[in-house]
C-alpha positions as CSV (number, residue, x, y, z in Angstrom):
1,M,9.2,-3.6,7.7
2,S,6.5,-6.0,6.4
3,D,7.3,-9.2,4.6
4,K,4.7,-8.3,2.0
5,I,4.3,-5.6,-0.6
6,T,0.8,-4.3,-0.4
7,L,-1.1,-2.8,-3.3
8,K,-4.7,-1.4,-2.9
9,V,-6.8,-1.8,-6.1
10,H,-10.0,0.0,-6.9
11,T,-11.1,-1.7,-10.0
12,S,-10.1,-4.7,-12.1
13,Q,-9.2,-4.1,-15.7
14,K,-8.0,-6.7,-18.2
15,L,-4.8,-5.8,-19.9
16,K,-3.5,-7.1,-23.2
17,D,-0.7,-9.7,-23.2
18,D,2.0,-7.6,-24.7
19,R,5.0,-5.6,-23.6
20,R,4.6,-2.4,-21.6
21,V,6.8,0.5,-21.0
22,V,6.6,2.0,-17.5
23,R,8.2,5.0,-15.9
24,I,9.9,4.6,-12.5
25,N,10.6,7.2,-9.9
26,A,14.0,8.5,-8.9
27,A,14.2,6.2,-5.8
28,A,13.4,3.1,-7.9
29,N,15.9,4.2,-10.5
30,A,18.6,4.5,-7.9
31,V,18.0,0.9,-6.8
32,L,17.9,-0.3,-10.3
33,M,21.2,1.4,-11.2
34,K,22.8,0.0,-8.1
35,L,21.8,-3.5,-9.2
36,Y,22.9,-2.8,-12.7
37,R,26.4,-1.6,-11.7
38,A,26.8,-4.6,-9.3
39,T,25.7,-7.2,-11.8
40,G,26.3,-5.9,-15.3
41,L,23.0,-7.5,-16.4
42,P,20.7,-5.7,-18.8
43,L,18.3,-3.4,-17.2
44,E,15.3,-5.2,-18.8
45,H,16.5,-8.5,-17.3
46,I,16.9,-7.0,-13.8
47,V,13.5,-5.3,-13.9
48,S,11.7,-8.4,-15.3
49,Q,13.2,-10.7,-12.7
50,M,12.3,-8.3,-9.9
51,I,8.7,-8.3,-11.1
52,I,8.5,-12.1,-11.6
53,Q,10.3,-13.1,-8.4
54,G,8.7,-10.3,-6.3
55,A,5.1,-11.1,-7.4
56,E,4.8,-13.6,-4.6
57,L,5.6,-10.9,-2.1
58,V,2.6,-8.7,-3.2
59,E,-0.6,-8.7,-1.2
60,I,-3.6,-7.2,-3.0
61,I,-6.3,-5.6,-1.0
62,E,-9.5,-4.5,-2.7
63,D,-10.5,-1.0,-1.6
64,Y,-14.3,-0.9,-1.7
65,E,-16.1,2.4,-1.3
66,E,-19.1,2.0,1.0
67,D,-22.4,3.5,0.1
68,I,-23.6,5.8,2.8
């Protein structure tokens, strides 16, 4: 398993600086609920901390389409 989380991006879009609501898949929800049951912390806090602390583990790779 890699030490980095890799995201391929196709375009860059600027987002507003406000709160977002996202949907997570069943596997991510299972992990989240396990952490919630183990800590008793609010879900919003757990998810926010995972994003903030995990951001340094993310490697962004730009996926350019080559003209043929």
